[in-house]
Structure formats: structure tokens, C-alpha cells
C-alpha positions in Angstrom: 108.1 21.8 112.7 107.5 21.3 109.0 110.2 18.6 108.6 108.7 16.8 111.6 105.2 17.0 110.0 106.6 15.6 106.7 108.3 12.8 108.5 105.1 12.0 110.4 103.1 11.9 107.2 105.7 9.5 105.7 105.4 7.3 108.9 101.6 7.2 108.4 102.1 6.1 104.8 104.5 3.4 105.9 102.1 2.1 108.5 99.3 1.9 105.9 101.7 0.2 103.5 102.5 -2.4 106.2 98.7 -3.1 106.5 98.4 -3.5 102.8 101.4 -5.9 102.7 100.0 -8.0 105.6 96.6 -8.2 103.9 98.1 -9.2 100.6 100.3 -11.8 102.3 97.4 -13.3 104.2 95.3 -13.5 101.1 98.1 -15.3 99.2 98.6 -17.7 102.1 94.9 -18.5 102.2 94.9 -19.1 98.4 98.0 -21.4 98.7 96.3 -23.4 101.4 93.2 -23.7 99.3 95.2 -24.9 96.3 97.0 -27.5 98.3 94.0 -29.0 100.0 92.8 -32.1 98.2 89.3 -33.4 98.3 89.1 -36.1 101.0 86.6 -38.8 101.3 84.7 -36.7 103.8 83.2 -34.3 101.3 81.4 -32.2 103.9 84.6 -31.6 105.8 86.3 -30.5 102.6 83.5 -28.1 101.7 83.4 -26.7 105.2 87.1 -26.1 105.1 86.9 -24.4 101.7 84.0 -22.2 102.9 86.0 -21.1 106.0 89.0 -20.3 103.8 86.8 -18.2 101.5 85.4 -16.3 104.5 88.9 -15.5 105.7 89.9 -14.5 102.3 86.9 -12.2 102.0 87.8 -10.7 105.4 91.3 -10.0 104.3 90.0 -8.5 101.0 87.9 -6.0 103.1 90.9 -5.1 105.2 93.0 -4.6 102.1 90.3 -2.4 100.5 90.1 -0.3 103.7 93.9 0.1 103.8 94.0 1.2 100.2 91.3 3.7 100.8 93.2 5.2 103.8 96.3 5.4 101.7 94.4 7.2 98.9 93.0 9.7 101.5 96.4 10.3 103.0 98.0 10.9 99.5 95.6 13.8 99.0 97.1 15.6 102.0 100.1 17.9 101.6 102.1 17.7 104.8 104.1 20.8 103.8 100.9 22.9 104.0 100.0 24.8 107.2 96.6 26.2 108.2 95.2 29.1 110.2 92.4 26.8 111.5 92.2 23.1 112.0 91.3 21.0 109.0 92.4 17.7 107.4 96.1 17.8 107.3 96.6 19.8 110.4 99.2 18.9 113.0 98.4 20.5 116.3 100.0 20.7 119.7 97.5 20.7 122.6 97.7 20.6 126.3 97.2 16.8 126.0 99.9 16.3 123.3 100.0 16.2 119.5 97.2 15.3 117.1 97.5 14.9 113.4 94.2 15.1 111.6 94.4 12.8 108.6 93.1 9.2 108.7 92.5 7.0 111.7 95.8 5.3 112.5 96.1 5.6 116.3 99.3 6.4 118.2 102.6 7.0 116.3 105.8 7.7 118.2 108.3 9.7 116.1 111.4 11.6 117.3 110.4 11.0 121.0 107.0 12.6 120.3 103.7 10.8 120.7 101.2 11.8 118.0 97.6 10.6 117.9 96.7 10.3 114.2 93.0 10.6 113.9 90.3 11.1 111.2 88.4 14.3 110.8 85.3 12.1 110.9 86.1 10.9 114.4 84.2 12.5 117.3 87.4 14.3 118.5 88.3 15.2 114.9 84.8 16.8 114.5 85.2 18.7 117.7 88.6 20.1 116.6 87.6 21.1 113.1 87.8 24.8 112.4 89.4 25.7 115.7 92.3 28.0 116.0 95.4 28.5 118.3 94.2 29.5 121.7 90.7 27.8 121.3 89.5 25.4 124.0 87.1 22.6 123.4 85.2 20.4 125.8 85.5 16.7 124.9 84.5 13.8 127.1 84.7 15.8 130.3 88.2 17.1 129.4 89.2 20.6 128.3 91.6 20.5 125.3 93.4 23.7 124.4 95.0 24.3 121.0 98.6 25.5 121.8 100.1 25.5 118.3 99.0 24.6 114.8 101.3 23.4 112.0 
């Protein structure tokens, strides 16, 4: 399972890299649009357009910063490491499927396996922390049993 976990970790990095690339591209496109816009005789319309572009650029800058932070957090996790109890970096199989406790990325499908990549800070992540194989937790009126830990 270690090769799968390493491949999963790489898939997470690639997903974050896609977010970074999209945010960078969007910021570049916004800047190009702003540079091409010439001041028209309707000064208020021009200023409103510039302000809207700046707001969009700021929004993309926030998304970029968040993606860079996620990447940095993920880089601090060694996917080759395994644990006796669930902590950041744990891949676990439960009666509901696979969970990878790293950063919040949602569902990733790899090698015909669906893995939910979630943060240790999420409510489910918090409930899973420090659990061991065989433990059961109650979460949102569901019973989740830890079957295996990688």
C-alpha cells in the first residue's frame, strides 16, 4: 500500500499545482486586460471597470496564497511514513472507504480507488485523530470503523 500512498500524495501535489497555475493565469489575464483598457470619455465607467478588475485580481491573489499554503503543508508530510494511530499523513481504510488526512482537497480517484483527502482540522479529521485500527467513531449519525492504517 506504500506505493499507492506515495502516488496519492503526488496526485494531491499535482492538484494543488493545477490550482496555483490557474490562479497565476487568471491574474495574468486580468493584468493584460487592465493594460489594454484605454481611458474612455466616460471616466466613471473606466474607473468602475478598473476597480472590478482589481477586485478580481485580489480574489485570485487570495486563492493563489491559499494554494501555496496547502502545497507547503503537504510538502511537510512524508507519504512513506506509516503510523500506529491516525495523524496528519495517515491513509486509512474505513468501512466507508479511504481517507487521507493531509490537506482539504476533496475526492481523488486513483487506481480505481476513491480517496477523500481531508484536513486534520476538519470536523471528521478531528474525530479521526489519534484513533487506531479497530476503533469506531460516531460522526453525523454514522459509525465509521478504522479497518486499516497506512
